[in-house]
VEXTORZA-895078 format. One record per residue (C-alpha): residue number from 1; residue in one letter; x, y, z. Coordinates in pm, whole numbers, plus 50000, padded with zeros to 5 digits. Each point is the difference from the previous one (the first is absolute). Layout:
REM VEXTORZA-895078
seq->NUM	type->a	X->X	Y->Y	Z->Z
...
//
This chain:
REM VEXTORZA-895078
seq->1	type->m	X->66208	Y->50513	Z->92874
seq->2	type->f	X->49621	Y->50005	Z->49959
seq->3	type->a	X->49978	Y->50307	Z->50281
seq->4	type->v	X->50204	Y->50183	Z->49728
seq->5	type->l	X->49870	Y->49895	Z->49697
seq->6	type->i	X->49639	Y->50064	Z->50049
seq->7	type->p	X->50025	Y->50366	Z->50122
seq->8	type->i	X->50201	Y->50070	Z->49704
seq->9	type->l	X->49745	Y->49832	Z->49759
seq->10	type->a	X->49723	Y->50147	Z->50199
seq->11	type->g	X->50150	Y->50379	Z->49960
seq->12	type->l	X->50100	Y->49949	Z->49644
seq->13	type->d	X->49617	Y->49882	Z->49910
seq->14	type->i	X->49866	Y->50315	Z->50190
seq->15	type->v	X->50250	Y->50220	Z->49771
seq->16	type->l	X->49900	Y->49842	Z->49666
seq->17	type->k	X->49618	Y->50021	Z->50108
seq->18	type->y	X->50073	Y->50391	Z->50063
seq->19	type->a	X->50170	Y->50035	Z->49662
seq->20	type->v	X->49742	Y->49816	Z->49816
seq->21	type->n	X->49689	Y->50173	Z->50166
seq->22	type->s	X->50167	Y->50331	Z->49923
seq->23	type->m	X->50008	Y->49925	Z->49608
seq->24	type->d	X->49759	Y->50116	Z->49769
seq->25	type->k	X->49751	Y->49759	Z->49859
seq->26	type->k	X->50133	Y->50077	Z->49642
seq->27	type->e	X->50369	Y->49879	Z->50115
seq->28	type->l	X->49868	Y->49680	Z->50108
seq->29	type->p	X->50050	Y->49692	Z->49929
seq->30	type->r	X->50374	Y->50056	Z->49984
seq->31	type->v	X->50233	Y->49713	Z->49877
seq->32	type->f	X->50354	Y->49968	Z->50124
seq->33	type->a	X->50281	Y->49780	Z->49854
seq->34	type->k	X->49721	Y->49823	Z->49779
seq->35	type->k	X->49922	Y->49780	Z->50284
seq->36	type->i	X->49832	Y->50218	Z->50290
seq->37	type->e	X->49678	Y->50169	Z->49953
seq->38	type->i	X->49866	Y->50257	Z->50251
seq->39	type->d	X->49644	Y->50062	Z->50016
seq->40	type->k	X->49743	Y->50160	Z->50252
seq->41	type->f	X->49731	Y->49793	Z->50150
seq->42	type->h	X->49791	Y->50041	Z->50286
seq->43	type->n	X->49854	Y->49673	Z->50178
seq->44	type->d	X->49654	Y->50044	Z->50165
seq->45	type->g	X->49931	Y->49818	Z->50261
seq->46	type->f	X->50304	Y->49824	Z->50159
seq->47	type->v	X->50196	Y->49694	Z->49826
seq->48	type->f	X->49844	Y->49903	Z->49664
seq->49	type->g	X->49704	Y->50229	Z->50067
seq->50	type->k	X->49828	Y->49759	Z->50225
seq->51	type->l	X->49852	Y->50258	Z->50217
seq->52	type->k	X->49911	Y->50246	Z->49709
seq->53	type->k	X->49627	Y->50050	Z->50159
seq->54	type->k	X->50174	Y->50068	Z->50351
seq->55	type->k	X->50245	Y->50231	Z->49986
seq->56	type->k	X->49947	Y->50111	Z->50346
seq->57	type->n	X->50104	Y->49653	Z->50118
seq->58	type->s	X->50291	Y->49984	Z->49794
seq->59	type->k	X->50173	Y->50341	Z->50147
seq->60	type->s	X->49898	Y->49838	Z->50362
seq->61	type->m	X->50166	Y->49697	Z->49909
seq->62	type->f	X->50322	Y->50152	Z->49895
seq->63	type->r	X->50008	Y->50182	Z->50350
seq->64	type->y	X->49908	Y->49683	Z->50165
seq->65	type->l	X->50274	Y->49791	Z->49856
seq->66	type->s	X->50281	Y->50300	Z->50050
seq->67	type->l	X->49891	Y->50027	Z->50367
seq->68	type->q	X->50063	Y->49616	Z->50041
seq->69	type->y	X->50301	Y->49980	Z->49809
seq->70	type->w	X->50117	Y->50287	Z->50265
seq->71	type->w	X->49882	Y->49835	Z->50327
seq->72	type->g	X->50164	Y->49664	Z->49898
seq->73	type->f	X->50301	Y->50172	Z->49892
seq->74	type->l	X->50031	Y->50207	Z->50370
seq->75	type->l	X->49859	Y->49689	Z->50166
seq->76	type->f	X->50307	Y->49778	Z->49849
seq->77	type->y	X->50247	Y->50270	Z->50055
seq->78	type->f	X->49933	Y->50044	Z->50395
seq->79	type->l	X->49944	Y->49617	Z->50054
seq->80	type->k	X->50340	Y->49965	Z->49846
seq->81	type->k	X->50157	Y->50279	Z->50195
seq->82	type->e	X->49837	Y->49836	Z->50319
seq->83	type->i	X->50132	Y->49673	Z->49929
seq->84	type->k	X->50337	Y->50139	Z->49966
seq->85	type->s	X->49998	Y->50185	Z->50311
seq->86	type->e	X->49879	Y->49675	Z->50203
seq->87	type->s	X->50282	Y->49800	Z->49846
seq->88	type->s	X->50256	Y->50237	Z->50140
seq->89	type->l	X->49904	Y->49956	Z->50357
//
């Protein structure tokens, strides 16, 4: 279930970010159904501005974390495939 839900939410997030970034600043903030307010914010320096003084480190940290994620995913996938092939012997 999560394998389907996560890509859908990530795709929706990307589409909404693109839509908000394409709006003029005059149009923002927008309120929908009196409950949802959309505004444009930019966070300097990773989460909660912790690395505001070290912007270069925050960019390299994101690349490093995404690389670790994909390395772990591929390792899990190939090990799982190898275990299945050994069990069929």
